[in-house]
C-alpha positions as CSV (number, residue, x, y, z in Angstrom):
1,M,2.9,39.3,15.6
2,K,3.4,36.3,17.9
3,K,0.0,35.3,17.3
4,L,0.6,35.6,13.6
5,F,3.8,33.3,13.9
6,A,2.0,30.7,16.1
7,S,-0.7,30.5,13.7
8,A,1.5,29.9,10.8
9,L,3.5,27.3,12.7
10,F,0.5,25.5,13.6
11,A,-0.9,25.4,10.0
12,L,2.5,24.1,8.7
13,F,2.2,21.0,11.3
14,A,-1.4,20.5,10.5
15,A,-0.3,20.2,6.6
16,N,2.3,17.9,7.6
17,V,0.0,15.4,9.5
18,A,-2.6,15.6,6.7
19,F,-0.1,14.6,4.0
20,A,1.8,12.1,5.8
21,Q,-0.5,9.4,5.8
22,A,-0.6,8.0,2.3
23,P,-2.7,4.9,1.5
24,A,-0.8,1.7,1.5
25,A,-2.4,-0.2,-1.2
26,A,-2.0,2.8,-3.7
27,A,1.0,1.1,-5.0
28,A,-1.0,-2.3,-5.8
29,A,-3.7,-0.4,-7.4
30,P,-2.4,0.5,-10.8
31,A,-1.3,-3.2,-11.1
32,A,-4.8,-4.3,-10.3
33,A,-6.3,-2.1,-12.5
34,S,-4.3,-2.9,-15.6
35,C,-4.6,-6.7,-15.0
36,E,-8.4,-6.1,-14.6
37,A,-8.3,-4.5,-18.2
38,K,-6.5,-7.3,-19.6
39,A,-9.1,-10.0,-18.2
40,L,-10.8,-10.6,-21.6
41,D,-11.5,-14.1,-23.3
42,K,-10.3,-14.9,-26.9
43,N,-13.6,-13.4,-28.1
44,G,-13.0,-9.9,-26.3
45,K,-15.5,-10.4,-23.7
46,P,-14.7,-9.5,-19.9
47,L,-13.7,-12.8,-18.0
48,A,-16.1,-13.7,-14.9
49,G,-16.1,-15.7,-11.9
50,A,-13.2,-18.3,-11.2
51,A,-11.4,-17.5,-14.8
52,K,-11.2,-13.9,-13.9
53,A,-10.1,-14.5,-10.3
54,S,-7.4,-17.0,-11.6
55,F,-6.1,-14.5,-14.3
56,I,-5.9,-11.5,-12.0
57,K,-4.0,-13.6,-9.6
58,K,-1.5,-14.8,-12.1
59,C,-1.3,-11.3,-13.7
60,E,-0.5,-9.6,-10.5
61,A,2.2,-12.3,-9.6
62,D,3.8,-11.9,-13.1
63,T,3.9,-8.1,-12.5
64,G,5.7,-8.5,-9.1
65,A,8.2,-10.8,-10.9
66,N,8.8,-8.1,-13.3
67,D,9.2,-5.5,-10.8
68,C,11.7,-7.6,-8.9
69,A,13.7,-8.4,-12.4
70,A,14.1,-4.5,-13.0
71,K,15.4,-4.1,-9.5
72,A,18.0,-7.1,-9.9
73,V,21.1,-4.7,-10.5
74,D,24.3,-4.5,-8.5
75,K,25.7,-1.3,-6.7
76,N,27.6,-0.3,-9.9
77,G,24.3,-0.5,-11.7
78,K,25.0,-3.7,-13.6
79,P,22.5,-6.6,-13.9
80,L,22.8,-9.1,-11.5
81,A,23.7,-12.7,-12.8
82,G,23.8,-16.3,-11.5
83,A,23.3,-17.3,-7.8
84,A,23.2,-13.4,-6.8
85,K,20.3,-13.0,-9.1
86,T,18.4,-16.3,-8.2
87,S,19.0,-15.3,-4.3
88,F,17.8,-11.8,-5.0
89,M,14.7,-12.9,-6.9
90,K,13.7,-15.3,-4.5
91,K,14.0,-12.8,-1.7
92,C,12.3,-9.9,-3.5
93,E,9.2,-12.2,-4.7
94,A,8.8,-13.5,-1.1
95,D,8.8,-9.8,0.1
96,A,6.4,-8.8,-2.7
97,A,4.0,-11.9,-1.6
98,K,3.7,-10.3,2.2
């Protein structure tokens, strides 16, 4: 009985370690994939080279700004306005760039 209990306890710890390490880039991957899908020229052909890199960089920056705008609420759930919103957006975008 003690061996069974010890084995079960060990299995729980092993499972905890296995699931604890989530990849850090997983949050950025969906934004990159959607920007990649939107990288088309006016004829509908995929962009390439510098044009594609520039588009994806701008798209990801815009996505980060939209995320910050969605988070800009006070403790009561009301949207921030004025200097408070400006300060929050500046800090949020700086943190997102890191």
